[in-house]
C-alpha positions as CSV (number, residue, x, y, z in Angstrom):
1,X,4.9,-1.2,-20.8
2,X,6.1,1.8,-19.1
3,X,2.9,3.7,-19.2
4,X,1.3,0.7,-17.7
5,X,3.7,0.3,-14.8
6,X,3.4,3.9,-14.1
7,X,-0.4,3.8,-14.0
8,X,0.1,0.5,-11.7
9,X,2.3,2.4,-9.5
10,X,0.0,5.7,-9.1
11,X,-2.8,3.4,-8.3
12,X,-0.7,1.9,-5.5
13,X,0.1,5.2,-4.4
14,X,-3.4,6.3,-4.1
15,X,-4.6,3.1,-2.3
16,X,-1.6,3.8,0.2
17,X,-2.1,7.5,0.7
18,X,-6.1,6.8,1.2
19,X,-5.5,3.8,3.3
20,X,-3.2,5.7,5.6
21,X,-5.7,8.5,6.1
22,X,-8.4,6.3,6.6
23,X,-6.6,4.1,9.1
24,X,-5.1,7.1,11.1
25,X,-8.2,8.9,11.3
26,X,-10.0,5.9,12.6
27,X,-12.5,6.5,9.6
28,X,-13.0,2.4,9.3
29,X,-13.2,0.0,12.1
30,X,-12.6,-3.2,10.1
31,X,-9.3,-4.9,10.5
32,X,-9.8,-7.3,7.7
33,X,-10.7,-4.4,5.1
34,X,-7.4,-2.3,6.1
35,X,-5.2,-5.5,5.6
36,X,-6.7,-6.6,2.5
37,X,-6.5,-3.0,1.0
38,X,-2.8,-2.8,2.2
39,X,-2.0,-6.2,0.7
40,X,-3.7,-5.1,-2.5
41,X,-1.3,-2.1,-2.6
42,X,1.5,-4.1,-2.1
43,X,0.9,-6.2,-4.7
44,X,0.2,-3.5,-7.1
45,X,3.5,-1.7,-6.1
46,X,5.7,-5.0,-6.4
47,X,3.9,-5.5,-9.9
48,X,4.7,-2.1,-10.9
49,X,8.2,-2.8,-9.9
50,X,8.6,-5.9,-11.7
51,X,7.6,-4.3,-15.1
52,X,11.1,-2.5,-15.2
53,X,9.8,1.0,-15.1
54,X,12.4,4.2,-15.6
55,X,10.9,5.8,-12.4
56,X,11.1,3.0,-9.8
57,X,10.5,5.6,-7.1
58,X,6.8,5.5,-7.8
59,X,6.8,1.7,-7.2
60,X,8.9,2.3,-4.2
61,X,6.8,5.0,-2.4
62,X,3.6,2.9,-3.1
63,X,5.6,-0.2,-1.3
64,X,6.2,2.0,1.7
65,X,3.0,3.9,2.0
66,X,1.2,0.3,1.8
67,X,3.8,-1.4,4.3
68,X,2.9,1.2,7.0
69,X,-0.6,0.3,7.7
70,X,0.5,-3.6,7.8
71,X,3.3,-2.9,10.1
72,X,0.8,-0.7,12.3
73,X,-1.5,-3.8,12.2
74,X,1.2,-6.3,13.0
75,X,2.3,-4.1,16.1
76,X,-1.2,-3.8,17.3
77,X,-1.9,-7.8,16.9
78,X,1.3,-8.5,18.9
79,X,0.8,-5.8,21.4
80,X,-2.9,-6.7,22.2
81,X,-2.0,-10.6,21.8
């Protein structure tokens, strides 16, 4: 189970990093795609943390990296109202 949780956590990290690069360099204009990818990354990170791995920092880092775009979109949504 440890290897699966690390693979899931690393995939969440990869999604989070690529999503932040794509979002903050304005390579994608679809808000729905960004939100879906961020939610998918959060779910993977939460699942990785629920498997009780030895290295929880992978899951926590993936969770933080995927929450940044969601928070950014929420601020934009409220600001543009």
